[in-house]
C-alpha positions, 0 to 999 in steps of 0.5 A: 734279584728284583724278582726275589725282592718282590717275592719276599715283599709279597710273602711278608704282605701275605703273612701280615694279612694272615696275622692281621686277620687271625690275631686273637688275644685273651687276657688272663689274670688280674684281680677283682675289686671291692666294688665288683664283689671280688673284695680284692685290690690290685697289687703293684707287683702283680704279673698279668699273663696274656695268651696270644694266638695267631695264624702262622706264616710259613715264610716267617722265621720269627715274630715280635710282639709289640704292646703299649698303653696308647693305641699305635704307640708300642713302648715295649716289644719282645722277640719271641722267635718262632713258636711251634704251630699246632695242627691248624697252623695256629701259634701261641705265646703267653706274655707275662707283663709285670705291673698292677695298673688297670687300663687298656693294653694295645698289642700288635704283632710283626713277623720277620723272615730269615734276613730279618726283614720285618712285615707290617704290623698286624691289626691292633688288639686292645685288652682291658685290664682290670 
């Protein structure tokens, strides 16, 4: 029993390290402002899309995306299950985030196994929303 538990911890640690090393984010959406020549203001009802990509873990049954406006403080989370990985072992998910406020959004990812044991947080990624 102890060996299985240690094996699960090692697997989750590997998944966490893989996620931490490979989490890539690209923010999409938003609007320009009059000062940057865009001539468009930000509407409070804007939905911003964030395309998240990470190296999948074969031991992960699913993933949870965490985000918030403060570093290390994630007030929002979404269980996204287990998106299918591409041929290179990279999974992706597009998170639609409502709100028109500008600022920084901080993201982190956690994986979980079949018994819903959670990995540690991946490295945090900060995205500037304009």
